[in-house]
matplotlib code that plots the C-alpha trace (Angstrom):
import matplotlib.pyplot as plt

x = [103.8, 103.2, 99.3, 98.1, 97.2, 93.9, 92.9, 89.5, 89.4, 86.1, 84.1, 83.9, 80.7, 80.5, 76.8, 77.5, 80.4, 80.3, 83.5, 83.9, 86.9, 90.3, 93.8, 96.8, 98.4, 95.4, 93.9, 90.3, 88.5, 85.6, 83.1, 81.1, 79.6, 81.9, 80.5, 82.1, 80.4, 80.9, 81.6, 85.3, 88.5, 90.8, 94.4, 96.4, 100.0, 102.6, 105.9, 108.5, 112.0, 111.1, 108.2, 106.0, 102.6, 99.8, 96.9, 93.7, 90.3, 87.4, 88.9, 92.8, 93.4, 92.7, 95.4, 98.3, 101.4, 101.9, 104.8, 103.0, 99.6, 98.4, 99.6, 103.0, 103.4, 101.8, 104.4, 107.6, 106.1, 105.8, 109.3, 110.8, 109.0, 109.7, 113.0, 113.3, 110.0, 109.0, 111.6, 112.4, 109.8, 106.0, 104.0, 100.9, 97.9, 95.0, 91.5, 90.4, 86.6, 85.8, 85.9, 88.6, 88.6, 84.5, 84.3, 84.3, 87.7, 88.8, 92.7, 92.7, 91.1, 93.8, 96.3, 95.2, 94.6, 98.3, 99.5, 97.2, 98.7, 102.5, 101.7, 100.5, 103.3, 105.9, 107.8, 105.7, 102.4, 102.7, 101.7, 98.1, 98.7, 101.7, 100.3, 97.5, 100.0, 101.8, 98.2, 97.6, 100.8, 99.3, 96.2, 93.2, 91.1, 93.7, 93.0, 89.3, 89.8, 92.6, 89.6, 87.1, 84.2, 81.0, 82.7, 82.3, 85.6, 86.6, 90.1, 91.0, 89.7, 92.1, 90.2, 88.0, 85.2, 83.7, 80.3, 79.1, 75.9, 74.2, 70.7, 71.0, 71.4, 71.8, 73.1, 72.6, 76.0, 75.6, 78.6, 78.6, 82.1, 83.3, 86.0, 86.0, 89.1, 88.8, 91.0, 89.1, 85.9, 87.5, 89.1, 84.9, 83.8, 82.5, 81.8, 84.4, 83.2, 80.1, 78.4, 79.1, 76.7, 74.1, 75.2, 75.7, 74.9, 77.1, 74.9, 71.4, 69.0, 66.4, 66.3, 64.0, 65.5, 68.7, 67.2, 65.6, 69.1, 70.7, 68.1, 69.8, 73.0, 74.4, 77.4, 79.1, 81.0, 77.9, 77.2, 80.8, 80.8, 77.5, 79.1, 81.8, 79.8, 75.7, 74.6, 75.3, 72.3, 69.9, 71.2, 70.4, 67.0, 66.6, 68.0, 65.7, 62.9, 63.2, 60.9, 62.5, 65.2, 65.2, 68.3, 70.0, 73.2, 76.6, 79.5, 82.9, 83.8, 81.9, 80.6, 79.2, 75.4, 74.3, 70.8, 69.9, 67.4, 66.1, 66.5, 68.7, 65.7, 64.8, 68.5, 68.5, 65.3, 66.5, 69.8, 68.0, 65.6, 68.3, 70.4, 67.5, 67.2, 71.1, 72.5, 76.5, 76.8, 78.4, 75.6, 76.0, 74.0, 75.5, 75.2, 76.5, 79.4, 78.5, 75.0, 73.1, 72.8, 76.9, 77.5]
y = [70.1, 71.8, 72.4, 75.8, 78.1, 79.8, 83.5, 85.0, 88.6, 89.7, 92.4, 95.8, 97.5, 101.1, 101.2, 105.1, 107.2, 110.9, 113.1, 115.5, 117.4, 117.5, 117.3, 119.5, 116.3, 115.9, 112.9, 113.3, 112.6, 110.3, 108.7, 105.8, 102.4, 99.5, 95.9, 93.0, 90.0, 86.1, 86.8, 87.3, 86.7, 83.7, 83.9, 80.9, 80.9, 78.1, 77.7, 78.0, 78.5, 82.2, 84.8, 84.1, 85.4, 84.0, 85.7, 83.3, 84.2, 85.9, 89.5, 88.4, 90.4, 93.4, 93.5, 94.2, 92.7, 90.6, 92.6, 95.8, 95.1, 95.7, 91.9, 92.0, 95.5, 93.6, 91.1, 93.2, 95.6, 92.6, 91.5, 95.1, 95.3, 91.8, 90.6, 86.9, 86.2, 84.2, 81.9, 81.2, 82.2, 82.0, 81.2, 82.9, 82.2, 84.8, 83.9, 87.0, 86.8, 90.6, 93.1, 95.8, 99.7, 98.6, 100.5, 97.3, 97.4, 94.0, 95.5, 96.3, 93.0, 91.0, 93.2, 92.4, 88.8, 88.6, 90.5, 87.9, 84.9, 86.5, 86.5, 83.1, 81.8, 83.7, 82.2, 84.1, 85.9, 89.7, 92.1, 93.1, 96.9, 96.6, 95.0, 97.4, 100.3, 98.4, 98.1, 101.7, 102.4, 100.6, 102.3, 103.9, 100.8, 98.0, 98.6, 98.0, 95.3, 93.4, 93.7, 92.7, 93.1, 95.8, 98.8, 102.5, 104.1, 107.6, 109.6, 108.6, 105.2, 104.0, 104.7, 101.7, 101.0, 97.4, 97.0, 94.2, 93.1, 93.8, 92.1, 89.3, 91.0, 90.2, 92.0, 92.2, 94.1, 95.2, 96.3, 97.1, 96.6, 99.7, 100.7, 104.0, 105.5, 106.7, 109.6, 110.9, 110.7, 112.7, 115.3, 115.8, 116.3, 119.6, 119.6, 118.3, 119.5, 117.9, 116.5, 113.4, 110.5, 110.3, 108.7, 105.1, 102.5, 99.4, 97.3, 96.8, 94.1, 94.4, 95.6, 98.2, 99.9, 99.5, 100.7, 103.8, 104.8, 104.4, 106.4, 109.4, 108.7, 109.0, 108.5, 111.8, 110.2, 109.0, 112.4, 112.8, 109.0, 109.8, 112.4, 109.7, 106.8, 108.0, 104.1, 104.2, 106.5, 103.8, 100.9, 102.5, 103.4, 99.4, 97.9, 100.1, 99.0, 95.3, 93.5, 93.5, 96.3, 98.5, 100.7, 100.9, 102.9, 103.2, 101.6, 103.3, 105.5, 103.1, 101.8, 99.1, 99.5, 97.3, 96.7, 95.7, 93.0, 91.1, 87.5, 85.7, 84.4, 88.1, 88.9, 86.0, 86.9, 90.4, 89.0, 86.8, 89.8, 92.5, 89.8, 89.6, 93.5, 94.3, 90.9, 91.3, 93.1, 91.6, 90.8, 88.7, 88.1, 87.2, 87.4, 90.1, 88.8, 89.8, 89.8, 87.9, 84.6, 84.5, 85.2]
z = [97.1, 100.5, 101.2, 100.4, 103.0, 101.8, 102.5, 101.5, 100.3, 100.8, 98.7, 100.9, 100.5, 101.6, 102.8, 103.8, 102.8, 104.0, 102.9, 105.6, 104.8, 102.5, 104.4, 103.5, 102.0, 99.5, 101.5, 102.6, 105.8, 105.5, 107.9, 106.9, 107.2, 105.8, 105.5, 104.0, 101.7, 101.5, 98.3, 97.6, 95.8, 97.1, 97.8, 98.1, 99.8, 100.0, 100.6, 97.6, 96.5, 95.8, 95.9, 93.0, 92.0, 89.4, 89.1, 87.4, 87.2, 85.1, 86.0, 86.0, 82.9, 84.6, 87.1, 84.7, 85.3, 88.6, 90.0, 90.3, 92.1, 95.7, 96.5, 95.5, 97.1, 100.3, 100.3, 99.7, 102.7, 105.0, 104.1, 104.8, 108.1, 109.4, 107.4, 107.8, 109.4, 106.6, 105.6, 102.2, 99.2, 98.9, 95.7, 95.6, 93.6, 93.4, 91.9, 90.8, 91.2, 91.9, 89.0, 89.2, 89.8, 90.9, 94.3, 96.3, 97.6, 95.5, 95.3, 99.0, 99.9, 98.2, 99.8, 103.0, 102.4, 101.5, 104.7, 106.7, 104.6, 105.5, 108.9, 109.3, 107.5, 109.4, 112.3, 114.6, 113.8, 113.2, 116.1, 115.0, 115.5, 113.6, 110.9, 110.9, 110.6, 107.7, 106.1, 106.0, 104.3, 101.4, 101.1, 102.7, 102.4, 103.2, 107.4, 107.1, 104.7, 107.0, 109.5, 107.2, 109.8, 110.0, 111.1, 111.2, 109.6, 110.1, 109.4, 105.9, 106.8, 108.9, 112.4, 112.8, 115.2, 115.1, 115.3, 117.6, 115.3, 112.4, 111.3, 109.2, 105.5, 101.7, 98.8, 95.3, 93.6, 89.9, 87.9, 84.5, 83.7, 83.3, 85.2, 87.6, 88.6, 92.6, 91.8, 88.9, 91.1, 94.0, 91.5, 90.2, 94.0, 94.4, 98.4, 100.2, 103.9, 104.3, 107.6, 109.4, 109.6, 112.5, 115.7, 115.3, 117.8, 118.8, 116.4, 114.9, 115.9, 113.2, 109.5, 109.7, 112.2, 110.2, 106.9, 108.9, 110.1, 106.5, 104.8, 106.8, 105.4, 101.7, 99.6, 98.6, 96.0, 93.9, 92.0, 91.0, 89.7, 87.9, 85.7, 84.6, 84.5, 84.0, 84.0, 87.7, 88.0, 85.8, 87.8, 91.4, 90.1, 88.7, 91.8, 94.1, 92.0, 92.9, 95.4, 98.9, 98.2, 101.5, 100.0, 96.7, 96.4, 95.0, 96.9, 97.2, 94.3, 91.9, 89.3, 91.5, 92.5, 95.7, 96.9, 100.5, 101.1, 104.2, 102.9, 100.5, 98.9, 97.9, 96.6, 94.5, 92.9, 92.5, 90.7, 88.3, 87.2, 87.2, 84.9, 82.3, 82.1, 82.0, 80.0, 79.9, 83.1, 86.4, 89.1, 92.0, 95.0, 98.5, 102.2, 104.8, 106.7, 110.3, 110.3, 112.8, 111.0, 110.8, 114.3]

ax = plt.figure().add_subplot(projection="3d")
ax.plot(x, y, z, "-o")
ax.set_aspect("equal")
plt.show()
């Protein structure tokens, strides 16, 4: 059996997410700061007689039938765009470690990992710009997940400006295992023409400066998500009360709440404390990708 090619699918965290308008086609204009974590799903790919997808892991059951998820759609889109670029089939194995419909981009990250895998398996790598365009057709979050590095996002999420540097940061993620549907959150959004984030520099050297900048930002989807899942407010207060937390906020459309910390020790202790307070919830501590320690 051929050796598997492995692509991580890092969790996406919206440290800030401003909704700045709505387009005629129903899509929303966004302005935000997105980061990624070492915590991820993992996609394995190896040559096979035909395309096949196996999903395993603690959250495999939440994805439904294999042919309908974003990994499969990404593979089909790649083959339509570059017919014959990958000869033969590909057998994919997705280890689903991230909760589904949780506001941390799990499905989009999986689709992006599939596009990267197909490009690596192709006779010649896909043009990066064309691959990014293909990603945008799969979903607003897929282009940023294809990049998987800290970036300022705008447009519907397809306009990306990578940041050069962030301070070393760690996150604690808490999810009540209550799926929140993004479309339902946007339907409850009352104000759709909100202000943009403050001007964003190319990067931040120190956590103190970074946290001060973040204090002037927000997640405009948090209020409508709270109406669907009030536990989000409980979690945000609990996470914000842990030692060393400089910011507590909901990510994306929820229901995952994150806490931002300056050290791994603080994050691990917070995760342990929260685990005792909320048994049965999904809780994880993880470093940020792209912080100064991982440069």
